[in-house]
C-alpha positions as CSV (number, residue, x, y, z in Angstrom):
1,M,48.5,-37.4,-6.8
2,S,48.0,-40.5,-4.6
3,Q,50.0,-38.9,-1.7
4,Q,48.2,-35.6,-2.1
5,K,44.8,-37.2,-1.9
6,K,45.6,-39.4,1.1
7,S,45.2,-36.5,3.5
8,K,41.6,-36.2,2.4
9,I,39.3,-39.1,3.3
10,I,37.1,-40.2,0.4
11,Y,34.0,-41.6,2.2
12,L,32.0,-43.9,0.0
13,D,30.1,-45.8,2.7
14,H,27.0,-43.7,3.2
15,A,24.7,-46.8,3.3
16,A,26.5,-47.8,6.6
17,T,26.1,-44.3,8.1
18,T,26.2,-40.7,7.2
19,Y,28.0,-37.7,8.8
20,I,25.6,-35.2,10.4
21,D,24.5,-32.3,8.3
22,P,25.7,-29.0,9.9
23,R,22.1,-27.7,9.7
24,V,20.9,-30.7,11.7
25,K,23.6,-30.2,14.3
26,E,22.6,-26.5,14.6
27,A,18.9,-27.5,15.1
28,M,19.9,-30.0,17.9
29,D,22.3,-27.8,19.8
30,P,19.8,-25.9,22.1
31,Y,18.3,-29.2,23.3
32,F,21.5,-30.3,25.0
33,E,21.9,-27.3,27.3
34,D,18.9,-25.0,27.2
35,V,15.8,-27.1,26.7
36,Y,17.1,-30.1,28.6
37,G,13.9,-31.0,30.5
38,N,12.2,-34.4,30.7
39,P,9.2,-34.2,28.3
40,G,7.2,-36.0,31.0
41,S,7.7,-33.3,33.6
42,L,5.1,-30.7,34.2
43,H,7.3,-27.7,34.8
44,Q,8.2,-25.1,32.1
45,I,11.4,-26.8,30.8
46,G,9.7,-30.2,30.6
47,L,6.7,-28.7,28.9
48,R,8.9,-27.0,26.3
49,A,10.6,-30.3,25.6
50,R,7.1,-32.0,25.2
51,E,6.0,-29.2,22.8
52,V,9.0,-29.7,20.5
53,I,8.4,-33.5,20.4
54,D,4.7,-32.9,19.4
55,K,5.8,-30.4,16.8
56,S,8.4,-32.9,15.4
57,K,5.6,-35.5,15.0
58,E,3.5,-33.0,13.1
59,T,6.4,-32.2,10.8
60,I,7.1,-35.9,10.1
61,A,3.4,-36.7,9.7
62,K,3.2,-34.1,6.9
63,I,6.2,-35.5,5.2
64,I,5.0,-39.1,5.2
65,N,1.3,-38.3,4.9
66,C,-0.1,-39.7,8.2
67,Q,-1.4,-38.5,11.5
68,S,1.0,-37.4,14.2
69,K,-0.3,-40.1,16.6
70,E,0.9,-42.7,14.1
71,I,4.6,-41.8,14.7
72,I,6.6,-43.7,17.4
73,F,10.1,-42.5,18.2
74,T,12.7,-45.3,18.8
75,S,16.4,-45.7,19.1
76,G,16.8,-46.5,15.4
77,G,16.1,-48.9,12.5
78,T,16.8,-52.1,14.4
79,E,14.4,-51.3,17.3
80,S,11.7,-50.0,14.9
81,I,11.9,-53.3,12.9
82,N,11.8,-55.4,16.1
83,L,8.8,-53.4,17.4
84,A,6.9,-53.8,14.1
85,I,7.5,-57.5,13.5
86,K,7.5,-58.8,17.1
87,G,4.8,-56.2,18.0
88,V,2.4,-57.8,15.4
89,A,3.5,-61.4,16.2
90,F,3.1,-61.1,20.0
91,R,-0.2,-59.3,19.6
92,K,-1.6,-62.1,17.4
93,G,0.1,-64.9,19.4
94,E,0.6,-67.2,16.4
95,G,0.6,-67.2,12.6
96,H,2.6,-67.0,9.4
97,I,5.0,-64.2,8.3
98,I,6.2,-63.5,4.7
99,T,9.6,-61.9,4.1
100,S,12.4,-62.2,1.6
101,K,15.9,-63.8,1.6
102,I,17.6,-60.4,1.1
103,E,16.3,-58.4,4.1
104,H,18.5,-56.6,6.5
105,P,19.7,-58.8,9.4
106,A,17.4,-56.9,11.7
107,V,14.5,-58.4,9.9
108,L,16.0,-61.9,9.3
109,E,17.2,-62.4,12.8
110,T,13.8,-61.2,14.2
111,C,12.1,-63.7,12.0
112,H,14.5,-66.5,13.0
113,Y,13.7,-65.7,16.6
114,L,10.0,-65.9,16.0
115,E,10.4,-69.3,14.3
116,Q,11.8,-70.6,17.6
117,K,8.7,-69.3,19.3
118,G,6.5,-71.3,16.9
119,F,5.7,-68.8,14.2
120,K,5.9,-69.9,10.6
121,V,8.1,-67.8,8.2
122,T,8.3,-67.9,4.4
123,Y,11.5,-66.4,3.0
124,L,10.8,-65.5,-0.7
125,E,13.4,-66.0,-3.4
126,V,14.5,-63.0,-5.5
127,D,15.6,-62.9,-9.2
128,N,19.2,-62.3,-10.4
129,N,18.6,-58.5,-9.9
130,G,17.3,-58.9,-6.4
131,L,13.7,-58.2,-7.2
132,I,10.8,-59.9,-5.5
133,D,8.0,-61.3,-7.8
134,P,4.7,-60.0,-6.3
135,K,2.9,-63.0,-7.9
136,E,5.1,-65.4,-5.9
137,L,4.4,-63.3,-2.8
138,E,0.7,-63.6,-3.3
139,K,1.0,-67.4,-3.8
140,A,2.8,-67.7,-0.4
141,I,-0.2,-66.1,1.5
142,T,-2.1,-68.6,3.6
143,K,-5.1,-68.2,6.0
144,E,-2.6,-68.0,8.8
145,T,-0.6,-65.1,7.3
146,I,-0.5,-62.2,9.8
147,L,2.3,-60.0,8.4
148,I,4.3,-59.3,5.2
149,T,7.7,-57.5,5.8
150,I,9.6,-56.5,2.6
151,M,12.3,-53.9,2.4
152,Y,11.8,-50.8,0.2
153,A,15.3,-50.8,-1.2
154,N,18.2,-53.2,-0.5
155,N,21.1,-51.9,1.6
156,E,23.7,-54.0,-0.2
157,I,22.8,-54.0,-3.9
158,G,20.5,-51.0,-4.0
159,T,17.6,-52.7,-5.8
160,V,14.3,-51.0,-5.2
161,E,11.4,-53.4,-4.6
162,P,7.8,-53.1,-6.1
163,I,6.5,-52.0,-2.7
164,K,3.3,-50.3,-3.9
165,E,2.2,-53.5,-5.7
166,I,3.1,-55.6,-2.6
167,G,1.1,-53.2,-0.5
168,E,-1.9,-53.6,-2.8
169,I,-1.7,-57.4,-2.5
170,A,-1.5,-57.1,1.3
171,K,-4.6,-54.8,1.4
172,K,-6.6,-57.2,-0.8
173,H,-5.9,-60.0,1.6
174,K,-6.3,-57.8,4.7
175,I,-2.7,-58.5,5.9
176,I,-0.5,-56.0,7.7
177,F,2.4,-54.8,5.6
178,H,5.7,-53.5,7.0
179,T,8.6,-52.0,5.0
180,D,12.1,-51.3,6.2
181,A,12.6,-48.0,4.4
182,C,15.9,-47.1,6.2
183,Q,17.8,-46.9,2.8
184,A,14.9,-45.3,0.9
185,A,14.6,-42.1,2.9
186,G,16.0,-39.1,1.1
187,A,15.8,-41.0,-2.2
188,L,12.3,-42.4,-2.7
189,D,8.7,-41.5,-2.1
190,L,7.8,-41.9,1.6
191,D,4.1,-41.2,1.3
192,V,2.6,-44.1,3.3
193,K,-0.8,-43.9,1.5
194,K,0.8,-44.0,-2.0
195,I,3.1,-46.9,-1.2
196,N,0.4,-48.8,0.7
197,V,2.2,-49.6,3.9
198,D,0.8,-50.1,7.5
199,L,4.2,-50.0,9.2
200,M,7.4,-48.3,8.0
201,T,10.8,-48.0,9.6
202,L,13.1,-45.0,9.2
203,N,16.6,-44.3,10.8
204,G,18.3,-41.0,11.5
205,S,21.9,-42.1,10.7
206,K,21.1,-42.9,7.0
207,I,19.9,-39.4,6.3
208,Y,22.6,-37.1,7.7
209,G,20.9,-37.1,11.1
210,P,22.1,-38.4,14.5
211,K,22.7,-42.0,15.3
212,G,20.5,-43.7,17.9
213,V,17.2,-42.3,16.8
214,G,14.6,-43.6,14.3
215,I,10.8,-43.9,13.9
216,L,8.2,-46.5,13.3
217,Y,5.2,-45.3,11.4
218,K,2.2,-47.4,12.7
219,S,-1.1,-47.0,11.0
220,A,-3.9,-46.3,13.6
221,D,-5.6,-49.5,12.6
222,V,-2.6,-51.7,13.6
223,K,-2.3,-53.0,17.1
224,L,1.2,-53.8,18.5
225,E,2.4,-55.4,21.7
226,P,5.1,-53.2,23.2
227,L,8.7,-54.6,23.7
228,I,9.8,-52.1,26.3
229,H,7.7,-51.5,29.4
230,G,8.0,-48.6,31.8
231,G,6.6,-45.1,32.0
232,G,4.3,-45.6,29.0
233,Q,5.8,-43.0,26.7
234,E,5.0,-43.1,22.9
235,F,1.4,-44.1,23.5
236,G,2.5,-47.0,25.7
237,L,4.5,-48.6,22.9
238,R,8.0,-47.4,23.7
239,S,8.7,-46.6,27.3
240,G,11.7,-44.5,28.3
241,T,12.6,-40.8,28.5
242,E,12.5,-39.4,25.0
243,N,15.7,-38.5,23.3
244,V,14.8,-34.8,22.6
245,P,18.0,-33.7,20.8
246,G,17.9,-36.9,18.7
247,I,14.2,-36.4,17.8
248,I,14.9,-32.8,16.7
249,G,17.9,-33.9,14.7
250,F,15.9,-36.8,13.0
251,T,13.1,-34.5,12.1
252,K,15.4,-31.8,10.6
253,A,17.3,-34.4,8.7
254,L,14.1,-36.0,7.3
255,E,12.8,-32.5,6.3
256,L,16.0,-31.6,4.5
257,S,16.5,-34.9,2.8
258,Q,12.9,-34.9,1.4
259,T,12.9,-31.3,0.3
260,E,16.3,-31.6,-1.4
261,K,16.0,-35.2,-2.8
262,E,15.0,-34.3,-6.4
263,I,18.1,-32.2,-7.0
264,E,20.4,-34.5,-5.1
265,N,19.0,-37.6,-6.8
266,I,19.8,-36.1,-10.2
267,R,23.4,-35.3,-9.1
268,L,23.9,-38.8,-7.5
269,I,22.5,-40.8,-10.4
270,K,24.9,-39.0,-12.7
271,L,27.8,-39.8,-10.4
272,R,26.6,-43.4,-9.8
273,D,26.3,-44.2,-13.5
274,Y,29.7,-42.6,-14.2
275,L,31.3,-44.7,-11.5
276,I,29.7,-47.9,-12.8
277,K,30.8,-47.2,-16.4
278,E,34.4,-46.3,-15.3
279,L,34.8,-49.4,-13.2
280,L,33.4,-51.8,-15.7
281,E,35.4,-50.3,-18.6
282,K,38.7,-50.0,-16.8
283,I,38.8,-53.1,-14.7
284,P,38.3,-56.4,-16.6
285,K,36.3,-59.3,-15.1
286,S,33.9,-57.0,-13.2
287,F,30.1,-56.8,-13.2
288,L,27.3,-54.9,-11.5
289,N,25.1,-56.4,-8.8
290,G,21.5,-55.3,-8.5
291,H,19.0,-53.9,-10.9
292,K,20.5,-51.6,-13.5
293,T,17.8,-48.9,-13.3
294,K,15.5,-49.8,-10.4
295,R,18.3,-49.0,-7.9
296,L,19.0,-46.4,-5.3
297,P,20.6,-43.2,-6.8
298,N,23.8,-43.6,-4.7
299,N,24.4,-47.4,-4.7
300,V,27.1,-49.1,-6.8
301,N,27.8,-52.8,-5.9
302,I,30.4,-54.4,-8.2
303,S,32.0,-57.8,-8.1
304,F,35.7,-58.1,-9.1
305,L,36.6,-61.6,-10.0
306,D,39.7,-63.4,-8.6
307,V,40.1,-61.2,-5.6
308,E,38.8,-61.0,-2.0
309,G,36.6,-58.0,-1.1
310,E,38.2,-57.7,2.3
311,S,41.7,-57.2,0.8
312,I,40.4,-54.5,-1.5
313,L,38.8,-52.8,1.4
314,L,42.0,-52.8,3.5
315,Y,44.2,-51.5,0.6
316,L,41.6,-48.8,-0.3
317,D,41.5,-47.7,3.3
318,Q,45.3,-47.2,3.2
319,K,44.8,-45.0,0.1
320,G,42.2,-42.9,2.0
321,V,39.1,-44.4,0.4
322,E,36.4,-45.8,2.7
323,I,34.1,-48.5,1.3
324,S,32.3,-51.6,2.4
325,T,32.0,-55.2,1.3
326,G,28.3,-55.4,2.2
327,S,26.1,-54.5,5.1
328,A,28.0,-52.7,7.8
329,C,25.9,-54.5,10.4
330,S,27.3,-57.9,9.4
331,S,30.5,-57.1,7.6
332,Q,32.6,-58.2,10.6
333,K,31.6,-61.7,9.6
334,L,33.6,-63.1,6.7
335,E,31.0,-65.4,5.2
336,V,29.5,-64.6,1.9
337,S,26.7,-61.9,1.9
338,H,23.3,-63.6,2.1
339,V,22.1,-61.0,-0.5
340,L,24.7,-62.0,-3.1
341,D,24.0,-65.7,-2.3
342,A,20.2,-65.1,-2.9
343,I,20.8,-63.5,-6.3
344,G,22.7,-66.6,-7.3
345,L,26.4,-65.7,-7.2
346,I,28.9,-68.4,-6.6
347,H,31.0,-67.9,-3.4
348,D,34.2,-67.0,-5.3
349,A,32.3,-64.3,-7.3
350,A,30.5,-63.0,-4.3
351,H,33.7,-62.7,-2.2
352,G,35.1,-60.0,-4.5
353,S,32.1,-57.7,-4.2
354,I,32.4,-54.1,-3.1
355,R,29.7,-51.6,-2.2
356,F,30.3,-48.0,-3.0
357,T,27.6,-45.7,-1.6
358,L,27.9,-42.0,-2.6
359,G,26.7,-39.0,-0.6
360,H,26.4,-35.2,-0.2
361,R,30.2,-34.6,-0.4
362,T,31.1,-37.0,-3.1
363,T,32.6,-35.4,-6.2
364,K,33.6,-36.7,-9.7
365,E,37.3,-36.1,-8.7
366,D,36.8,-38.5,-5.7
367,L,35.5,-41.1,-8.1
368,D,38.3,-40.7,-10.6
369,Y,40.9,-41.1,-7.8
370,T,39.0,-44.2,-6.5
371,V,39.0,-45.8,-9.9
372,M,42.6,-45.1,-10.4
373,V,43.8,-46.6,-7.1
374,L,41.4,-49.5,-7.3
375,K,42.6,-50.5,-10.7
376,E,46.1,-50.7,-9.4
377,I,45.1,-52.6,-6.2
378,I,43.1,-55.2,-8.2
379,E,45.9,-55.8,-10.7
380,N,48.3,-56.4,-7.8
381,L,45.9,-58.7,-5.9
382,R,45.1,-60.7,-9.0
383,R,48.8,-61.4,-9.6
384,I,49.0,-63.3,-6.3
385,S,45.5,-64.7,-6.2
386,P,45.0,-68.5,-6.5
387,I,41.3,-67.9,-7.4
388,K,40.4,-68.0,-11.1
389,V,36.7,-67.6,-12.1
390,R,35.4,-67.3,-15.6
391,M,32.7,-64.6,-16.2
392,E,30.3,-67.3,-17.6
393,D,30.6,-69.3,-14.3
394,I,29.6,-66.6,-11.8
395,R,26.1,-67.9,-11.0
396,N,25.2,-71.2,-9.5
397,K,21.5,-70.6,-10.4
398,S,19.6,-68.4,-12.7
399,V,16.7,-66.9,-10.9
400,E,14.7,-64.9,-13.5
401,S,11.2,-63.9,-12.6
402,S,8.4,-61.9,-14.0
403,S,9.0,-59.2,-11.4
404,D,11.7,-57.8,-13.8
405,H,9.0,-56.6,-16.1
406,H,7.0,-54.5,-13.7
């Protein structure tokens, strides 16, 4: 069975990136060769390109419930996050920012950079499930607070944050609220009015769209300082010739992911819970990271004690199973994940953590095969491992908070 399966790659790393949906590719194709004009040109081919960008904005605006002038196309999640956070900071010139310890590196590194420029940043603690306590967030607000930036759902452990509630607090204190929703698209509600956000980041490569394209939703009330200067595209906030095929692909992917999400969520939750149950039952000394129910439909993050996650990853790769040990953007670094550290795991427990993220093509057979080979890999690795951790010693702190009860 193992040999037969090896010819088929089992891809369980959809949080890192997704393959492109054939329907998305089909929508993009004409814009490489036929409608190739620069949307800034005044001739026919340029004007056709401009028209499809305007139509794309209208489509996205309907999906996320905003005006089309509130959509800014970018090169992806990282650029959108930088534009949101630095855009507010540079516009204000000084002030205080509130974020959390478990944000994506694109948020954390931007905040570290701004600290060097004299801005103050509060990094909120999370509880053992990775949840932020809105009460603690409200306590952290000062007269100088200019921005709150909290992710919608965590890319490593899948925990979904109380965004709506955080947005209400931000509104009450008249503070701009940004959410990195890159992992949430296709799974959660993106209606910006319902979730109370002023700025929201989305990324094409997480929703079966092309890489190198994303959006920043920016409420008309929010003023940003641009990071890229030039020809004044995207209302002067993001200069550079627009990536027309990418924009078409992003729009189609968002459209498909939002219309199909309810049916796909049901399917994924069933597979997700099946995988969690199988792994915890069949592999001793293992436990789930992240909130049991308030989590993304496709995310399974499990720690296997007494083994190194990197070794598991390499052995699974040889068996044709692709997974990750955490965020793909920082998994080249071998230090412990900042997210697992923030939820209180000791280093030896965090090092054996694996993230499985399921997707469109994932089947129950794929998961059965994965569990079977993984069980064998872990048994072999444990035989030679010098690490021995007891289940009762996995945490170096217990960070419980009232946020668990919301």
